[in-house]
All heavy atoms as TSV, in Angstrom:
chain	resi	resn	atom	element	x	y	z
A	1	MET	N	N	-4.869	-10.284	7.913
A	1	MET	CA	C	-3.872	-11.300	8.058
A	1	MET	C	C	-3.081	-11.021	9.341
A	1	MET	O	O	-2.763	-9.868	9.639
A	1	MET	CB	C	-2.966	-11.265	6.833
A	1	MET	CG	C	-1.655	-11.954	7.013
A	1	MET	SD	S	-0.639	-11.955	5.527
A	1	MET	CE	C	0.319	-10.493	5.804
A	2	TYR	N	N	-2.797	-12.093	10.069
A	2	TYR	CA	C	-1.992	-11.936	11.277
A	2	TYR	C	C	-0.529	-11.733	10.896
A	2	TYR	O	O	0.027	-12.479	10.110
A	2	TYR	CB	C	-2.119	-13.151	12.200
A	2	TYR	CG	C	-3.409	-13.127	12.974
A	2	TYR	CD1	C	-4.524	-13.823	12.534
A	2	TYR	CD2	C	-3.508	-12.380	14.138
A	2	TYR	CE1	C	-5.712	-13.780	13.237
A	2	TYR	CE2	C	-4.689	-12.332	14.850
A	2	TYR	CZ	C	-5.788	-13.034	14.397
A	2	TYR	OH	O	-6.959	-12.970	15.094
A	3	VAL	N	N	0.080	-10.730	11.479
A	3	VAL	CA	C	1.486	-10.433	11.262
A	3	VAL	C	C	2.308	-10.976	12.422
A	3	VAL	O	O	3.348	-11.587	12.230
A	3	VAL	CB	C	1.708	-8.908	11.118
A	3	VAL	CG1	C	3.174	-8.570	11.058
A	3	VAL	CG2	C	0.986	-8.390	9.896
A	4	CYS	N	N	1.815	-10.772	13.620
A	4	CYS	CA	C	2.510	-11.211	14.837
A	4	CYS	C	C	1.633	-12.242	15.547
A	4	CYS	O	O	0.608	-11.896	16.132
A	4	CYS	CB	C	2.779	-10.012	15.741
A	4	CYS	SG	S	3.564	-10.440	17.310
A	5	LEU	N	N	2.052	-13.490	15.462
A	5	LEU	CA	C	1.282	-14.556	16.099
A	5	LEU	C	C	1.439	-14.543	17.617
A	5	LEU	O	O	0.511	-14.918	18.327
A	5	LEU	CB	C	1.694	-15.910	15.535
A	5	LEU	CG	C	1.387	-16.108	14.045
A	5	LEU	CD1	C	1.901	-17.462	13.585
A	5	LEU	CD2	C	-0.086	-15.969	13.765
A	6	CYS	N	N	2.578	-14.116	18.102
A	6	CYS	CA	C	2.807	-14.087	19.549
A	6	CYS	C	C	1.779	-13.216	20.267
A	6	CYS	O	O	1.310	-13.556	21.350
A	6	CYS	CB	C	4.204	-13.567	19.857
A	6	CYS	SG	S	5.542	-14.639	19.300
A	7	ASN	N	N	1.462	-12.078	19.650
A	7	ASN	CA	C	0.562	-11.118	20.284
A	7	ASN	C	C	-0.768	-10.978	19.558
A	7	ASN	O	O	-1.583	-10.129	19.928
A	7	ASN	CB	C	1.247	-9.757	20.399
A	7	ASN	CG	C	2.399	-9.804	21.362
A	7	ASN	OD1	O	2.253	-10.272	22.488
A	7	ASN	ND2	N	3.559	-9.361	20.938
A	8	GLY	N	N	-0.978	-11.777	18.512
A	8	GLY	CA	C	-2.240	-11.740	17.780
A	8	GLY	C	C	-2.507	-10.405	17.104
A	8	GLY	O	O	-3.636	-9.917	17.108
A	9	VAL	N	N	-1.470	-9.816	16.506
A	9	VAL	CA	C	-1.597	-8.505	15.875
A	9	VAL	C	C	-1.753	-8.685	14.365
A	9	VAL	O	O	-0.966	-9.390	13.734
A	9	VAL	CB	C	-0.373	-7.620	16.182
A	9	VAL	CG1	C	-0.507	-6.252	15.538
A	9	VAL	CG2	C	-0.190	-7.473	17.683
A	10	THR	N	N	-2.754	-8.019	13.808
A	10	THR	CA	C	-3.008	-8.115	12.376
A	10	THR	C	C	-2.281	-7.018	11.598
A	10	THR	O	O	-1.812	-6.035	12.186
A	10	THR	CB	C	-4.517	-7.998	12.075
A	10	THR	OG1	O	-4.951	-6.688	12.458
A	10	THR	CG2	C	-5.319	-9.062	12.807
A	11	SER	N	N	-2.242	-7.194	10.281
A	11	SER	CA	C	-1.607	-6.190	9.427
A	11	SER	C	C	-2.349	-4.859	9.497
A	11	SER	O	O	-1.729	-3.801	9.376
A	11	SER	CB	C	-1.533	-6.691	7.983
A	11	SER	OG	O	-2.812	-7.022	7.501
A	12	GLN	N	N	-3.659	-4.889	9.714
A	12	GLN	CA	C	-4.423	-3.643	9.830
A	12	GLN	C	C	-4.022	-2.865	11.079
A	12	GLN	O	O	-3.883	-1.643	11.046
A	12	GLN	CB	C	-5.929	-3.905	9.844
A	12	GLN	CG	C	-6.760	-2.646	9.874
A	12	GLN	CD	C	-6.501	-1.746	8.674
A	12	GLN	OE1	O	-6.604	-2.197	7.540
A	12	GLN	NE2	N	-6.148	-0.494	8.912
A	13	VAL	N	N	-3.808	-3.575	12.175
A	13	VAL	CA	C	-3.374	-2.916	13.416
A	13	VAL	C	C	-1.999	-2.294	13.215
A	13	VAL	O	O	-1.744	-1.154	13.646
A	13	VAL	CB	C	-3.378	-3.916	14.594
A	13	VAL	CG1	C	-2.746	-3.311	15.829
A	13	VAL	CG2	C	-4.797	-4.373	14.880
A	14	VAL	N	N	-1.106	-3.012	12.532
A	14	VAL	CA	C	0.227	-2.471	12.251
A	14	VAL	C	C	0.107	-1.258	11.331
A	14	VAL	O	O	0.750	-0.232	11.565
A	14	VAL	CB	C	1.142	-3.547	11.633
A	14	VAL	CG1	C	2.463	-2.944	11.176
A	14	VAL	CG2	C	1.391	-4.666	12.632
A	15	ALA	N	N	-0.723	-1.357	10.295
A	15	ALA	CA	C	-0.912	-0.236	9.372
A	15	ALA	C	C	-1.436	0.990	10.114
A	15	ALA	O	O	-1.004	2.122	9.839
A	15	ALA	CB	C	-1.858	-0.629	8.253
A	16	ASP	N	N	-2.341	0.778	11.036
A	16	ASP	CA	C	-2.866	1.889	11.841
A	16	ASP	C	C	-1.767	2.517	12.697
A	16	ASP	O	O	-1.695	3.742	12.835
A	16	ASP	CB	C	-4.022	1.430	12.726
A	16	ASP	CG	C	-5.273	1.053	11.936
A	16	ASP	OD1	O	-5.364	1.399	10.733
A	16	ASP	OD2	O	-6.146	0.375	12.518
A	17	ALA	N	N	-0.906	1.683	13.278
A	17	ALA	CA	C	0.199	2.188	14.097
A	17	ALA	C	C	1.172	2.992	13.251
A	17	ALA	O	O	1.629	4.065	13.663
A	17	ALA	CB	C	0.919	1.027	14.783
A	18	VAL	N	N	1.464	2.503	12.055
A	18	VAL	CA	C	2.381	3.205	11.155
A	18	VAL	C	C	1.749	4.523	10.697
A	18	VAL	O	O	2.414	5.562	10.668
A	18	VAL	CB	C	2.768	2.310	9.959
A	18	VAL	CG1	C	3.574	3.081	8.931
A	18	VAL	CG2	C	3.564	1.092	10.447
A	19	ALA	N	N	0.472	4.495	10.368
A	19	ALA	CA	C	-0.222	5.717	9.956
A	19	ALA	C	C	-0.249	6.751	11.078
A	19	ALA	O	O	-0.256	7.960	10.816
A	19	ALA	CB	C	-1.639	5.385	9.505
A	20	ALA	N	N	-0.211	6.277	12.314
A	20	ALA	CA	C	-0.211	7.178	13.469
A	20	ALA	C	C	1.187	7.694	13.804
A	20	ALA	O	O	1.356	8.470	14.742
A	20	ALA	CB	C	-0.818	6.476	14.678
A	21	GLY	N	N	2.204	7.227	13.037
A	21	GLY	CA	C	3.543	7.775	13.233
A	21	GLY	C	C	4.631	6.795	13.602
A	21	GLY	O	O	5.787	7.184	13.697
A	22	ALA	N	N	4.308	5.540	13.820
A	22	ALA	CA	C	5.339	4.547	14.150
A	22	ALA	C	C	6.163	4.275	12.890
A	22	ALA	O	O	5.655	3.721	11.925
A	22	ALA	CB	C	4.707	3.263	14.661
A	23	SER	N	N	7.421	4.683	12.885
A	23	SER	CA	C	8.237	4.568	11.674
A	23	SER	C	C	9.373	3.560	11.791
A	23	SER	O	O	10.169	3.424	10.876
A	23	SER	CB	C	8.796	5.942	11.296
A	23	SER	OG	O	9.608	6.440	12.338
A	24	THR	N	N	9.462	2.873	12.923
A	24	THR	CA	C	10.467	1.824	13.113
A	24	THR	C	C	9.789	0.602	13.717
A	24	THR	O	O	8.684	0.697	14.255
A	24	THR	CB	C	11.585	2.288	14.077
A	24	THR	OG1	O	11.019	2.486	15.379
A	24	THR	CG2	C	12.260	3.560	13.590
A	25	THR	N	N	10.479	-0.541	13.653
A	25	THR	CA	C	9.904	-1.744	14.248
A	25	THR	C	C	9.776	-1.597	15.757
A	25	THR	O	O	8.827	-2.105	16.349
A	25	THR	CB	C	10.723	-2.995	13.895
A	25	THR	OG1	O	12.081	-2.814	14.316
A	25	THR	CG2	C	10.688	-3.282	12.406
A	26	ASN	N	N	10.704	-0.899	16.376
A	26	ASN	CA	C	10.603	-0.675	17.825
A	26	ASN	C	C	9.393	0.181	18.167
A	26	ASN	O	O	8.703	-0.073	19.158
A	26	ASN	CB	C	11.877	-0.024	18.369
A	26	ASN	CG	C	13.028	-1.000	18.454
A	26	ASN	OD1	O	12.825	-2.198	18.577
A	26	ASN	ND2	N	14.237	-0.486	18.361
A	27	ALA	N	N	9.131	1.187	17.346
A	27	ALA	CA	C	7.967	2.038	17.582
A	27	ALA	C	C	6.676	1.256	17.396
A	27	ALA	O	O	5.726	1.419	18.165
A	27	ALA	CB	C	7.996	3.244	16.648
A	28	VAL	N	N	6.635	0.374	16.391
A	28	VAL	CA	C	5.461	-0.471	16.185
A	28	VAL	C	C	5.281	-1.386	17.391
A	28	VAL	O	O	4.167	-1.554	17.898
A	28	VAL	CB	C	5.578	-1.286	14.875
A	28	VAL	CG1	C	4.491	-2.336	14.786
A	28	VAL	CG2	C	5.516	-0.369	13.671
A	29	ALA	N	N	6.366	-1.957	17.882
A	29	ALA	CA	C	6.297	-2.850	19.046
A	29	ALA	C	C	5.748	-2.119	20.264
A	29	ALA	O	O	4.914	-2.654	20.995
A	29	ALA	CB	C	7.676	-3.438	19.342
A	30	ARG	N	N	6.195	-0.889	20.474
A	30	ARG	CA	C	5.698	-0.111	21.609
A	30	ARG	C	C	4.222	0.239	21.435
A	30	ARG	O	O	3.466	0.268	22.397
A	30	ARG	CB	C	6.515	1.171	21.778
A	30	ARG	CG	C	7.858	0.970	22.419
A	30	ARG	CD	C	8.512	2.292	22.800
A	30	ARG	NE	N	8.651	3.205	21.674
A	30	ARG	CZ	C	9.686	3.237	20.841
A	30	ARG	NH1	N	10.673	2.365	20.999
A	30	ARG	NH2	N	9.735	4.116	19.864
A	31	THR	N	N	3.814	0.507	20.202
A	31	THR	CA	C	2.448	0.955	19.935
A	31	THR	C	C	1.430	-0.166	20.027
A	31	THR	O	O	0.395	-0.012	20.668
A	31	THR	CB	C	2.374	1.611	18.541
A	31	THR	OG1	O	3.294	2.695	18.508
A	31	THR	CG2	C	0.980	2.115	18.242
A	32	CYS	N	N	1.733	-1.316	19.385
A	32	CYS	CA	C	0.702	-2.363	19.312
A	32	CYS	C	C	1.185	-3.745	19.759
A	32	CYS	O	O	0.396	-4.684	19.775
A	32	CYS	CB	C	0.131	-2.448	17.897
A	32	CYS	SG	S	1.323	-2.959	16.654
A	33	GLY	N	N	2.465	-3.875	20.077
A	33	GLY	CA	C	2.976	-5.147	20.564
A	33	GLY	C	C	3.567	-6.058	19.514
A	33	GLY	O	O	4.235	-7.029	19.845
A	34	ALA	N	N	3.339	-5.766	18.243
A	34	ALA	CA	C	3.888	-6.614	17.179
A	34	ALA	C	C	5.408	-6.530	17.187
A	34	ALA	O	O	5.972	-5.445	17.207
A	34	ALA	CB	C	3.350	-6.182	15.824
A	35	GLY	N	N	6.068	-7.676	17.208
A	35	GLY	CA	C	7.519	-7.712	17.210
A	35	GLY	C	C	8.153	-7.566	18.571
A	35	GLY	O	O	9.371	-7.530	18.694
A	36	ALA	N	N	7.357	-7.507	19.608
A	36	ALA	CA	C	7.895	-7.288	20.953
A	36	ALA	C	C	8.385	-8.563	21.615
A	36	ALA	O	O	9.170	-8.500	22.555
A	36	ALA	CB	C	6.843	-6.626	21.831
A	37	ASP	N	N	7.940	-9.720	21.137
A	37	ASP	CA	C	8.336	-10.973	21.788
A	37	ASP	C	C	9.465	-11.667	21.029
A	37	ASP	O	O	10.607	-11.309	21.199
A	37	ASP	CB	C	7.130	-11.892	21.962
A	37	ASP	CG	C	6.179	-11.399	23.054
A	37	ASP	OD1	O	6.631	-10.659	23.941
A	37	ASP	OD2	O	5.005	-11.758	22.997
A	38	CYS	N	N	9.155	-12.610	20.190
A	38	CYS	CA	C	10.201	-13.418	19.550
A	38	CYS	C	C	10.919	-12.688	18.420
A	38	CYS	O	O	12.056	-12.998	18.107
A	38	CYS	CB	C	9.641	-14.747	19.054
A	38	CYS	SG	S	8.722	-14.671	17.502
A	39	GLY	N	N	10.240	-11.735	17.757
A	39	GLY	CA	C	10.880	-10.953	16.706
A	39	GLY	C	C	10.834	-11.549	15.312
A	39	GLY	O	O	11.356	-10.965	14.377
A	40	ARG	N	N	10.196	-12.691	15.146
A	40	ARG	CA	C	10.145	-13.321	13.827
A	40	ARG	C	C	9.367	-12.494	12.819
A	40	ARG	O	O	9.568	-12.624	11.622
A	40	ARG	CB	C	9.543	-14.708	13.924
A	40	ARG	CG	C	10.461	-15.655	14.704
A	40	ARG	CD	C	9.972	-17.036	14.603
A	40	ARG	NE	N	10.459	-17.540	13.312
A	40	ARG	CZ	C	10.376	-18.791	12.950
A	40	ARG	NH1	N	9.817	-19.660	13.741
A	40	ARG	NH2	N	10.839	-19.168	11.799
A	41	CYS	N	N	8.509	-11.624	13.277
A	41	CYS	CA	C	7.679	-10.819	12.371
A	41	CYS	C	C	8.332	-9.490	12.006
A	41	CYS	O	O	7.787	-8.727	11.210
A	41	CYS	CB	C	6.309	-10.565	12.994
A	41	CYS	SG	S	6.382	-9.662	14.553
A	42	ARG	N	N	9.488	-9.200	12.538
A	42	ARG	CA	C	10.102	-7.887	12.324
A	42	ARG	C	C	10.396	-7.603	10.846
A	42	ARG	O	O	10.279	-6.475	10.400
A	42	ARG	CB	C	11.361	-7.737	13.161
A	42	ARG	CG	C	11.051	-7.664	14.647
A	42	ARG	CD	C	11.595	-6.439	15.220
A	42	ARG	NE	N	11.151	-6.284	16.605
A	42	ARG	CZ	C	11.465	-5.249	17.309
A	42	ARG	NH1	N	12.197	-4.308	16.802
A	42	ARG	NH2	N	11.026	-5.133	18.536
A	43	ARG	N	N	10.747	-8.614	10.077
A	43	ARG	CA	C	10.992	-8.409	8.647
A	43	ARG	C	C	9.696	-7.959	7.960
A	43	ARG	O	O	9.696	-7.044	7.150
A	43	ARG	CB	C	11.501	-9.685	7.996
A	43	ARG	CG	C	11.862	-9.486	6.541
A	43	ARG	CD	C	12.377	-10.728	5.887
A	43	ARG	NE	N	13.412	-11.341	6.717
A	43	ARG	CZ	C	13.886	-12.558	6.530
A	43	ARG	NH1	N	13.430	-13.302	5.560
A	43	ARG	NH2	N	14.820	-13.044	7.309
A	44	THR	N	N	8.593	-8.590	8.313
A	44	THR	CA	C	7.296	-8.207	7.760
A	44	THR	C	C	6.922	-6.805	8.211
A	44	THR	O	O	6.396	-6.013	7.422
A	44	THR	CB	C	6.211	-9.218	8.175
A	44	THR	OG1	O	6.615	-10.520	7.746
A	44	THR	CG2	C	4.870	-8.865	7.573
A	45	LEU	N	N	7.189	-6.486	9.460
A	45	LEU	CA	C	6.911	-5.137	9.953
A	45	LEU	C	C	7.681	-4.096	9.155
A	45	LEU	O	O	7.132	-3.058	8.779
A	45	LEU	CB	C	7.270	-5.012	11.436
A	45	LEU	CG	C	6.476	-5.873	12.416
A	45	LEU	CD1	C	7.000	-5.670	13.830
A	45	LEU	CD2	C	5.000	-5.590	12.320
A	46	ARG	N	N	8.971	-4.375	8.873
A	46	ARG	CA	C	9.769	-3.441	8.087
A	46	ARG	C	C	9.170	-3.228	6.698
A	46	ARG	O	O	9.158	-2.122	6.182
A	46	ARG	CB	C	11.215	-3.937	7.964
A	46	ARG	CG	C	12.047	-3.647	9.201
A	46	ARG	CD	C	13.520	-3.723	8.958
A	46	ARG	NE	N	14.289	-4.913	9.163
A	46	ARG	CZ	C	14.195	-5.849	10.082
A	46	ARG	NH1	N	13.249	-5.840	10.933
A	46	ARG	NH2	N	15.013	-6.838	10.174
A	47	ARG	N	N	8.679	-4.312	6.106
A	47	ARG	CA	C	8.063	-4.191	4.774
A	47	ARG	C	C	6.793	-3.351	4.832
A	47	ARG	O	O	6.540	-2.547	3.935
A	47	ARG	CB	C	7.763	-5.572	4.202
A	47	ARG	CG	C	9.020	-6.285	3.783
A	47	ARG	CD	C	8.711	-7.611	3.166
A	47	ARG	NE	N	9.950	-8.280	2.809
A	47	ARG	CZ	C	10.125	-9.568	2.829
A	47	ARG	NH1	N	9.138	-10.373	3.170
A	47	ARG	NH2	N	11.273	-10.099	2.492
A	48	LEU	N	N	5.994	-3.529	5.869
A	48	LEU	CA	C	4.781	-2.724	6.012
A	48	LEU	C	C	5.115	-1.258	6.244
A	48	LEU	O	O	4.459	-0.367	5.700
A	48	LEU	CB	C	3.914	-3.267	7.150
A	48	LEU	CG	C	3.265	-4.621	6.891
A	48	LEU	CD1	C	2.635	-5.159	8.172
A	48	LEU	CD2	C	2.239	-4.524	5.786
A	49	ILE	N	N	6.140	-0.999	7.034
A	49	ILE	CA	C	6.578	0.378	7.276
A	49	ILE	C	C	7.081	0.994	5.977
A	49	ILE	O	O	6.701	2.108	5.612
A	49	ILE	CB	C	7.667	0.425	8.371
A	49	ILE	CG1	C	7.077	0.028	9.723
A	49	ILE	CG2	C	8.328	1.808	8.437
A	49	ILE	CD1	C	8.121	-0.298	10.790
A	50	ASP	N	N	7.936	0.264	5.260
A	50	ASP	CA	C	8.471	0.765	3.992
A	50	ASP	C	C	7.363	1.033	2.987
A	50	ASP	O	O	7.399	2.028	2.263
A	50	ASP	CB	C	9.474	-0.224	3.388
A	50	ASP	CG	C	10.778	-0.292	4.161
A	50	ASP	OD1	O	11.029	0.601	4.992
A	50	ASP	OD2	O	11.535	-1.254	3.937
A	51	ALA	N	N	6.380	0.153	2.940
A	51	ALA	CA	C	5.273	0.323	1.995
A	51	ALA	C	C	4.480	1.584	2.308
A	51	ALA	O	O	3.971	2.250	1.404
A	51	ALA	CB	C	4.353	-0.888	2.021
A	52	HIS	N	N	4.388	1.936	3.564
A	52	HIS	CA	C	3.658	3.147	3.945
A	52	HIS	C	C	4.434	4.406	3.576
A	52	HIS	O	O	3.879	5.352	3.038
A	52	HIS	CB	C	3.366	3.147	5.444
A	52	HIS	CG	C	2.659	4.388	5.897
A	52	HIS	ND1	N	1.313	4.574	5.710
A	52	HIS	CD2	C	3.120	5.514	6.494
A	52	HIS	CE1	C	0.967	5.760	6.191
A	52	HIS	NE2	N	2.041	6.341	6.672
A	53	TYR	N	N	5.737	4.407	3.866
A	53	TYR	CA	C	6.535	5.602	3.654
A	53	TYR	C	C	7.064	5.730	2.236
A	53	TYR	O	O	7.431	6.800	1.798
A	53	TYR	CB	C	7.694	5.667	4.656
A	53	TYR	CG	C	7.192	6.023	6.031
A	53	TYR	CD1	C	7.024	5.048	7.010
A	53	TYR	CD2	C	6.848	7.323	6.346
A	53	TYR	CE1	C	6.533	5.379	8.268
A	53	TYR	CE2	C	6.359	7.671	7.594
A	53	TYR	CZ	C	6.209	6.684	8.540
A	53	TYR	OH	O	5.720	7.011	9.777
A	54	ARG	N	N	7.119	4.619	1.517
A	54	ARG	CA	C	7.603	4.650	0.137
A	54	ARG	C	C	6.753	3.693	-0.691
A	54	ARG	O	O	7.179	2.586	-1.006
A	54	ARG	CB	C	9.067	4.239	0.072
A	54	ARG	CG	C	9.651	4.426	-1.307
A	54	ARG	CD	C	11.173	4.231	-1.269
A	54	ARG	NE	N	11.685	4.393	-2.597
A	54	ARG	CZ	C	12.018	3.392	-3.392
A	54	ARG	NH1	N	11.916	2.154	-2.979
A	54	ARG	NH2	N	12.473	3.606	-4.602
A	55	PRO	N	N	5.544	4.111	-1.047
A	55	PRO	CA	C	4.662	3.222	-1.796
A	55	PRO	C	C	5.218	2.904	-3.176
A	55	PRO	O	O	5.995	3.668	-3.740
A	55	PRO	CB	C	3.364	4.009	-1.911
A	55	PRO	CG	C	3.658	5.381	-1.461
A	55	PRO	CD	C	4.965	5.390	-0.764
A	56	LEU	N	N	4.812	1.756	-3.707
A	56	LEU	CA	C	5.234	1.341	-5.041
A	56	LEU	C	C	4.728	2.331	-6.082
A	56	LEU	O	O	3.634	2.883	-5.956
A	56	LEU	CB	C	4.666	-0.032	-5.369
A	56	LEU	CG	C	5.207	-1.197	-4.578
A	56	LEU	CD1	C	4.457	-2.470	-4.974
A	56	LEU	CD2	C	6.677	-1.383	-4.817
A	57	THR	N	N	5.523	2.526	-7.088
A	57	THR	CA	C	5.083	3.336	-8.220
A	57	THR	C	C	5.194	2.487	-9.473
A	57	THR	O	O	5.936	1.505	-9.519
A	57	THR	CB	C	5.944	4.612	-8.372
A	57	THR	OG1	O	7.280	4.230	-8.703
A	57	THR	CG2	C	5.924	5.457	-7.125
A	58	TRP	N	N	4.487	2.856	-10.477
A	58	TRP	CA	C	4.530	2.120	-11.757
A	58	TRP	C	C	5.893	2.230	-12.409
A	58	TRP	O	O	6.265	1.414	-13.224
A	58	TRP	CB	C	3.456	2.639	-12.701
A	58	TRP	CG	C	2.097	2.293	-12.214
A	58	TRP	CD1	C	1.187	3.134	-11.649
A	58	TRP	CD2	C	1.485	0.996	-12.214
A	58	TRP	NE1	N	0.054	2.463	-11.297
A	58	TRP	CE2	C	0.207	1.140	-11.642
A	58	TRP	CE3	C	1.877	-0.249	-12.630
A	58	TRP	CZ2	C	-0.655	0.073	-11.480
A	58	TRP	CZ3	C	1.015	-1.307	-12.478
A	58	TRP	CH2	C	-0.238	-1.156	-11.899
A	59	ALA	N	N	6.677	3.235	-12.062
A	59	ALA	CA	C	7.974	3.425	-12.675
A	59	ALA	C	C	9.041	2.507	-12.105
A	59	ALA	O	O	10.171	2.530	-12.563
A	59	ALA	CB	C	8.415	4.882	-12.506
A	60	GLU	N	N	8.707	1.698	-11.121
A	60	GLU	CA	C	9.686	0.818	-10.496
A	60	GLU	C	C	9.397	-0.633	-10.873
A	60	GLU	O	O	8.736	-1.344	-10.139
A	60	GLU	CB	C	9.656	0.966	-8.985
A	60	GLU	CG	C	10.055	2.331	-8.498
A	60	GLU	CD	C	9.981	2.425	-7.004
A	60	GLU	OE1	O	8.884	2.645	-6.476
A	60	GLU	OE2	O	11.036	2.250	-6.366
A	61	PRO	N	N	9.895	-1.083	-12.009
A	61	PRO	CA	C	9.633	-2.468	-12.424
A	61	PRO	C	C	10.333	-3.463	-11.503
A	61	PRO	O	O	11.415	-3.186	-10.980
A	61	PRO	CB	C	10.204	-2.539	-13.830
A	61	PRO	CG	C	11.217	-1.448	-13.903
A	61	PRO	CD	C	10.740	-0.376	-12.951
A	62	GLY	N	N	9.679	-4.587	-11.285
A	62	GLY	CA	C	10.289	-5.652	-10.497
A	62	GLY	C	C	10.268	-5.447	-9.012
A	62	GLY	O	O	10.838	-6.218	-8.264
A	63	ARG	N	N	9.655	-4.432	-8.561
A	63	ARG	CA	C	9.618	-4.213	-7.121
A	63	ARG	C	C	8.302	-4.565	-6.550
A	63	ARG	O	O	7.279	-4.546	-7.066
A	63	ARG	CB	C	9.909	-2.757	-6.820
A	63	ARG	CG	C	10.007	-2.586	-5.336
A	63	ARG	CD	C	10.814	-1.449	-4.920
A	63	ARG	NE	N	10.743	-1.582	-3.483
A	63	ARG	CZ	C	10.205	-0.715	-2.668
A	63	ARG	NH1	N	9.785	0.413	-3.115
A	63	ARG	NH2	N	10.130	-0.943	-1.397
C-alpha cells in the first residue's frame, strides 16, 4: 500500500526504514522520502513507527 503519494513510497519501504533504525518521522523522511513533501502521510508514518517499536499485544483490548 502506498503511504506517501508525493514520493511513491510504500508501507514496506517505510517498514524497512524503521527496521533499519528510523524511529521518527524526520528520520523516515531522510531515509526514504516519505513525509518529506506535503506531510499528509506523517500521521500514518507515526503509526507504522509505533507499531514497530510497540507491537499490539492480546492484553490490550480496543487497541
